[in-house]
C-alpha positions, 0 to 999 in steps of 0.5 A: 506527499510533502505538505500533507498530514498522514490522515488526510486532515486539512491542516498541512505539515511544515516541510521539516515536520513532514520530513521528521514524520517520514523518518519516524515511519521509516524507522518504525518499519525497520524496528518493527521488522526487527523487534515485532510489536513489542518494539518500544517508541524509544527504540523507534525514536533512536532509529529515526534520530529524533526525540521521543517527544517528536514521535508522540507529537505526530503519533500519540499512541502506538496504534496511531503509528501503526495505522500511519505506516499502513497509510504511508505504504499505500501512499507510496503505491499510489505514487507508483501508480501516478508514475505508471500513468505516463507509461508508453505501455498502459497494459504493462503498467496496469499489470505491473501495478496490480503485481506491486499491490500483491507484493505489498500485501505479502509484506504487510502480513506481520504488521496486520496480524500483530494489529489484529492480535493487539485488538487494533482495527488497522482498517479504521480511518483508511477510507480516504486513502482507499478511495485514492487507491481505487482511483489510481487503479481505475485510471490505469485500467481505463488507459489499458482498456483504451490501448486495447490491452485489457478487455473492455467489459472488465469493470472495477468491481471485478478487478477489486474482487479478484485482486482482493482474493489474490492479495488475501491468498498471497498474504495468508499463505505467503506465496513463493515468488514462483506461485505468485508469478504463475497465479498472476499470469493466469489472472492477467490472461483473463483480463486480456482481450480474447485476441491476445490470449 
């Protein structure tokens, strides 16, 4: 999302500043995966190929950097949802996106746990991006329902409640690929109209 700030503030970033920011975030994910939350900002700067001042200009604290990583992951998911919105198979697109959300939940476990251990609330300041995520899910749900591949009486509160429960279980228990696949197959079967089951 070139030209926007990570926090969704009104002041847009210049293209080169946004590119640097993305490089820092990508480098931070690599370094955090390797070194954990003990990773230094200097190591992240080296990985990104930028000066330490560039990192602190965008992310004055490590907590701000960690939150930005979560926001960037959510932005990537929302971009996927936007692309799936043009799919010829709205039902498959809806189920694929829910699967991607669960995949992402498993991947962010280490970061979320580390933030909790550090006393950082990784949910703070995410209301805007969460609203965008809900809108993305709603758009895919509506298309799938109009196509007749998802039951008409399924509403967003039920989708979000069930999706949250599955994400939490997958994240905390680090489900195997097989368990995740079978659990989601059962869940998605309940989302389909009776005639398709």
